[in-house]
N, C-alpha and C positions, 0 to 999 in steps of 0.2 A: 618613423624616424626621419625620413627625408621630407623636406618641404618643396622639393623640385616638382613642378606641375607639368613640365613639358617632357613627357616620357621619350620623345624622339631625341632629346638631347642627352639622355642617360643611357649608358651601355645596358644591353639586355640583362646581363648578370646583376647589375645594380638594381634593376627593377624587380627581378626575382627575389633578391635578398631583402630588399625593402618591403615587398609585399609579404614575404614570409615572416619578417620580424614584426611588422605593424599589424598584419592580419586584416581580413575582411569579414570575420565571423560576426554576424549580427548579434550574437549573444556574448560578445567579448566583454561587456561591462560587468558580467557576473562577478568576477573575482574581486572587484572593488566595491560592489554593492553592499551597503550596510545591512546587517541582519534584520533590522527592524522593517526593511522593505520586503523581506521574505516571510515574515510572520503572517500567517493566514487569519488568525483570530486570537482573542485573549486566552490566557492560560486556563486549561481545564484541570481543576484541582479537586482533591478529596482530602478529608481529615486523615491525619496520621494513623488513627486507629480504625479506619474503614476496613471492612472485610473484603476478601478476594472477590466474593460474589458481587458486592456493591460496586467495586471498581470495574469489574468486567461489564456489568450492566451499564454503567456510566459511559464506558468506552463505546459500547454498542449504540447507545442512544445518541451520542454526540458524533458518531462515525469518525473516531480518532484512533490512532494506534498506540497512544500512551496516555498516562495520567500522572500528574504531579502530586505527590503527597506532601501536605504542609501541616505545620503545627504553629499556632499563634502567628500566622503570616509568613513563617520562615520555611523555605524549601528544605525538606528532609530526605526525600527519596523519589525515585522514578520507577514506574511500572510500565512495561511495554507489552505488546501483544506476544512478543517472543518469550517474555517471562511467563505469561499465562500458559503458553504452549509447553515450554520446557520444564517449568518449575511447578506447574499446577496439574495440567492434564496428563503429562507424561509420568508424573510422580503420584498421580491419584491423590492429590492433596485435598484436605477438607476445605470446602469453599467458605466455611465460616471463619477460617483462620484470618488473622490480620494481614492485610496486603503488605504491611511492612516486612513480613517474613520473606517475601519473594522480591522485594524492591531492590534496586541498585541504590545504595545509600550514598548521600553526599555526591550526587552526580556532578560531572564537570559542566560548568556553565560558561557562557560568553556574554559580554556586554553587547547591548543592542547596537552600539556604534561600531562594533568590530566588523571587518569586511567579511563577505561570504567566504573568501579564501580561508579565513581562520576556521570556519566550521568545516569546510571541505578538508582541510589538513587534519583537524581534530578527528573527524570521522575516519579518515584514511589511516591515521596512526593507531587508533584504538579499536578499529573495526566496530564502531557504534553507528547507530542510525538516528539518534534523537539527541538534540542539544538544547537544554533550556536557555532562554534568552532573558537577560536581566537588565534593569536600569538601576544601578546601585544594588540595593537589597530587595528591590521590587521586581516581582515576576512580570515579564511582558508577554511571554508566550513560548512557543516551541518551534524550532526549525528542524525538519527531518530530511533524511536522504531524498525522500520523494520531492520535497520542495526544491532541492538542488537539481534533481533529475529533470524537473520541468524547465530548467534553464539550459539544458543541453550541454553542460560542461562537466560531466560526471565521470569521465573515464577513470580517474583514480579510485573512486568509490567502487566501481564495478571490478576493477583489478584487485583491490584489497579484499572484497567479498570473495572473489574467486580464489585468491591465494589461501585464505583461511579454510576453504572447502576442500582443498587438494589433499589427497592421501598418498600421492606418489611423487617421486622426483620428476617423472616425465610430465606430470600435470603442471608442476611449477616451471619447468623449462618452457612449456608452451606459453605461459604468462610472461616469462622473461623476454620472449620474442616481441611482445607488444609494447615494450618500454620505448622503443624508438618511435613508434606511432603515437604514444602518449606525448612525447616531446614535440612532435609535429603538431599535435592537437593544441597543446599549450601555447606554442608559438603562434598558431593561427588565431587563438583566442586573445592574443596580445598580452599574455601573462608576463609579469616582470621576471627578471632573472632571479630575484629573491624568491618569488613564488614558485617558479619552475624548479629551482634547486631544492626547496623544501619538499615539494610534491614528489619529484623523482626519487629523492632520498627516502621519503616515507615508504615508497614501494619497495626499495631495497631493504629497508628495515623489516617490512612485513615478510618478504621472501626469506630473510635471515631467520626471523623468529619461527617461521613455519618449518624451515629446514631443521632448526634446533629441536622443535617439538617432535617432528617425525623421527629424528635420530634418537632422542631420549625415549621414545616409545619402543624402540628396538633395544637400546642399551639398558633401559631402566633409569630410575631417578639418579641424579648426580650424587656421589658419595659425600661430597663436601660442597658448600656454597661456592658459586663463581659468578662472574659477570662477563658477558660477551660485549666487547667494546669495539665501536667503529672508530677508525682513525682517518686521517687525510680528508679528502673532500666529503666522504660520507659522514665523518665525524662533524664536519662544519655545516652539514646540510646544504652542500653546494654541488651535488652531483649533476652530471648531464648524461645523455644516452651513451657517451663514450667514457667509460670509467673502468679502471681495474679495481681490485679490492685491497684495502688496507684495514686490517683488524688485528685484535689480540684478545687474550683472556687474562683476567686477574682472578686468581684462585684464593680462597680463604687460606689463612696461615695454618689451618689444620691439615692441609694437603700433605700427603706423604707419597713421594714418587713411586716407591716400590708397591704400595698398596693401591694408589689411585691413578698412577701414571697412564696405564693402558686405556682406562675409560676416557680420560680427557683427550688423549692423543687421537683415539678413534673418533670421538665426537668432533674435534676440531677438523680432522681430515675430511670427514663426511660433509661437514657444513661448507668448508672452503671449496671442496670439489663440486658440491652442489651449486654453489654460487657461480663457479666457473662454467658449469653446464648451462646456467641461466643467462650467461653472457657477460659476467664480471670476471675477466681473465685473472689468473693468478698474478699477484704482484711480482714484477720482474726482480725486485730486490728481496723477495720472500718475506716481506713484512706482513705476515699473516699468523693467525692463531695456530695453524698447523705446523709452524716452525717452532721447535722446542724453546728457542730463546724467548719467543713472544707469548709463551703460555706458562706463566710463572705465578707463584703465590705473592701476596701483597708485599711482604718484606723484601722480596727480591726486586720487585718493581721500584720500591722506594730506593733501593741501592742503585738501580740503574740511573734514576734521575739525579741522585746525588753525584754519581760519577760524571754524568754528562755535564752538569752545571759546574763542577769543580775542575774538570779537565776537558774543556770544550775543543777537542781536536776536530779535524775535518769530518771524521765519521760520526762523531757525536753530534755535530751541527746538522748533518744530514738526517740523523734519526730524530732530532728535535723537530724538524719541519713536519714530520709525520706524527710523532707520539706526544707532542704538546697539544694536538688537536683531537682530543679524545671525548667520546660521548657514549654513555651506556645504552645498549640496545636491548639486552635480555639478561635476566638473572638478578643477582644481589647488587642493586645499584649502589648501595652504601659502600661497597668495596672501592669502587672508582671514586666516589665522593671523598672518601678518606684519603685516597692517594692524591687527588687533585688539590684538596685543601692543604695538604702537607707540602706539596711541590710549590704551589703558588704563594705560600706563606714565606718561602725562602728565596725564590728567584729574584725579587726586586732588590735584595741586599747584595747581589753578586754583580758588581759593576764590570769586572773583567769578563764574566760570562756574557753580559748584555752587550759589551763592546764586540765580542766575537759574533754574536747573533746579528748585530747591526751590520758589521762589515762583510760577513760572509755572503749575503745576498747581493752585494754591490755588483757582482759579476753579471747579474741579470738586470742590466740596465735597459730602459726603454729604447727602441730602435729609432733614435733621433740623431741627425747629424749636427755639425757645429752651427748650422743655420736654423736648427729647430724643425727641420723637415723629416718626414718619415722615410726611413730607409728599409728596403726589403732585402731578403737573403740574395746573395749574388751567385751562389753555386749550390750544388747538391740536389737531392730529390725535390726539395721545396724552394728552389730558386724562384725569386719574384714574389715571395709571400712574406707575410708577417706572422710570426708564431704568437698568437694571442694569449695562449696559456703561459708560456715561459717568459715572455717579455712584456706582458701587460697584467694578466690576472695574478700570476704567482708573486710578482713584486708587491702588489697591494695586499695579498694574503700575508706576505712576510711582514709588511709594515703594521698590519693589524695585530699580528702575533706579537710583535715587539711591544706594541701598546699593552697587550695583555700581560706579558712577562714583566714589563716595567712597573705596572700598577697592580699586579696580583689579581687580575680579573679572571673570573671563572667562566665568562662567556666564551663560546667556541666559534660561533658563526662570525664571519669577517665583518659584515655590516654592523652586527650587534656589538662587536668589540670596538669598532671605530666610534659608534654612537656613545658607548659607555665611557670611553676614554675622553671624549669631549665633555661629558657631564662632570667628570672628575677634574677637568682642567688640564689634562695631560696633552690635549690636542685642542687647538682653537676651534671655535664653532664653524668658522669659514673653511678651515682646512678639513674638518670632519665632513662638512657638506660636499666639498669638492671631491674628496677621496671616495665617498660613498657614491656620488654621481658618476665618477670615473669608473668605479667598479661595476655599477649597474650598466653603464653604456658598453664597456668592452665585453662584459658577460653576455649581454643581449646580442652583440655582434657575433660572438662565438656561437651562441645557440642558433641564431639565424643562419650562420654559415653551415653549421652541422645539419640543420634542417634542409638546407639547399642540397647538401651532399646526398642525404638520404633520399630526397625526391628524385635525384638523378641516378639512384641505384648504387651509389658509392658508399664506402665506409666513412662515417663522420670523422673529421680530424680537427686540428686547431690551427691550420695554416691557411690564412686568409689572403687571397689575391686582392691587391688594392683596386684592381679593375672592377671588383664586385661592389665597390662603394661609389656613391655619388660624391660630388665635390663637397657638398654639405656634410655628409657623413665622414668624409676623410678629414675635414677640418676639425670635427668634433673628436675624432680619434687622436689627432695630433694634440689637441688641447688636453685630452685625458692622459696621454703619455707624458705631457709636460708637467701635469700635476704630480704624477708618480715620481718623475725625475726630481722635481723640486723638494718633495718630502723625503726622498732618499737622501738628498744633500743635507737637509735639516738634521736628520738623525745621525748622519756621518759626522756632522760638526758636534753633536751632543756627545757622541762616543767616538772620538778620533782614534785613528789607527795607532797613535802613539801609546794608547793604553795597553796595547797587545804585547 
């Protein structure tokens, strides 16, 4: 981040923060490396109607762990060594059967120009170890977890694998303790804030899904469909090692409290308590699925959003900052999709509501004085610091959310919202680029600061001492804060307080 070359002229804390953020890992380029650079050889394919025996022999002869099944040049399925073990040997399956019977059909693929980060995230999210690589409709080859392991940046894959193998809460708690180390690893590998947020969140999602699976194994299958939903930073895929939990449940309208209430209350309590044991503290505002209010059928959630948008009092606006950033993690995803489509179809039409949403965050102004210089807190436990979360990151998140509400966007991630708003013409290309760059910069400062805290044996926080920065970094932070302030003013003019 810093271009200062004379370390003697930079405070020691600035050097530590800079090195933590920029990283010295010789394998750092992995996350941005195009997948085509990781493909070891051309695709190993077999006809769609090939037998299990022929597929196994081909895998042996080519010394590969997977085979791609094709029909008329089109990818149809994927067979891995795990499929042969679990679906053939363990089940004593006839080897003359078509391999299509044991294949993963329509496997997830990635374009050869996609960065290795995309494969890493995909494997982490879905607990898979093989991703076919494409050039349009043409098969290029395969990238495996082993290919990524060779690059020495595979902590998320190891953690995800271990998460899905755990059979007890204690085992998951042990993995939860490693998340801070994962953030340190990503920081040393010079991962972007966007990449770090997605990877840390993917681990949280995996822990959540495993806790749900272990709980359902005890309680039995759910009596009616439901979806477990992440909110807040987890919903936006922007978590760091310092995160509490924000979540909720949307239940099918067939839910009957007297018949089904105890099941879902117990499920939610066990999962939320399990997440707390893994390091994700209970939400201080109790915005969690274990709170009865946030564990409701679809029609109740629709009523919630209708009330919040039609009567945007202060509490409603506070809830909006959490519950408009929703993402399905487990269960019947279509329940959340129906809710989001309904909500986003109506909010752009409510100018009074949007005016409240725009004006409410104005109290979180960037810490700049009349001369455009950064000001730090003057008193309290964090005197002399800048609160990067509340006075830099949250205002950008708010601006991106306003773009989504104004345009009816279904995107949840902050950078994705900003980019989509630009494509729709709601935000100029230059403003979009400036805001995304500002978000990336302050987010990386926050991650680097938290990494430095953990290296010192302290709990990570969001309060940055300006002495930790070089003059170059301080100038860039001031520029980022100025971008935020300017765009806050633009939206305040678009929705003046006189509308309220």
